[in-house]
N, C-alpha and C positions, 0 to 999 in steps of 0.2 A: 504494500500500500504506500502511496506517495502523497496522500492527502490527510489533513488534520482539520479539526474545528476548534476554535476557541469559544467556550461557552460563557465564561465570566472572568473579568478582571475587576477586582474590587480593592479600593483603598479607602481607609477610614476618612471621613469628611474633615477631621481636624488636621490631617496631614496631606490633603490633596494639593495639587499644583506645586509639588516639590520634586517631581520627576520620578516618583516611586512607581507609578503605573507604567511609565515608559521603560524603566529599568526591568520591571517584572516581565513585560511583554518581550523586550529584546532578549533577555535570558531564555525565555521559553522558546522563542523563535530560533535561537541558536541551538538549543537542545533538540528541537524538532529537525533542524537541518542535519545535525549529527546523526539522527535516527533515519535519515534518508527521505524525509518529507520535503516535497517540492511545492506543494500548494496548501495554503492555509485559508480557511473560510471563517467568517463570523457574521453575526447579525447584530445590528444596533438600531436603536430608535433614531429616526431622522431628526428628532428634536434634541438629542444628546450631543450638543455642540462640543463639549470637552472631549468626549470619546471619539467623535468624528475627527477632531483635530489631531488627536493622538494617532489614530489609525492611518490617517492621511500622511502624517509625519513618518510613520513606519513603512510606508510604501503600499498600503492597501488601496484598492480602488473599487468603486461600486460596480457590481455586476448584475444586480437585480433589486427588485423592490417588492415588498408585500404590503399592499395598501390596507390600512386599518388593522394591522396585525396586533398591536399592543393596545390595551385599555389604558388610556391616559386619565389625567385628572378630570373630574366633573363629567365622567362618562364619554369624553371625547376619545375617538379612536386615533391612534398614531401609527404611521407607516414604519415598517422595518426596512432597513437597507441591508442587502447582502453584500459583503465585501470580500475581496480575494487578494491574497499576497502570493506572488510567485517568487520562490527562493531560487536565485541563480545557481 
């Protein structure tokens, strides 16, 4: 198998925006690369701007969209973006 999926990256709110999430993701991607993984997928809310910024910085790009996938605040439905990273 040459594919993997990231389900969750979580950082406590009191230490967010300190590069911890990026460091965790980079180390995980490196480990997946060592294991022979060439493609990594994930899904993220299109409204999660911090996560989107992180994933874009790491080289992920949008390959799909699931309209109304997540239940947002006040019953509003939020779309999920499917993103992919190709490891050279």
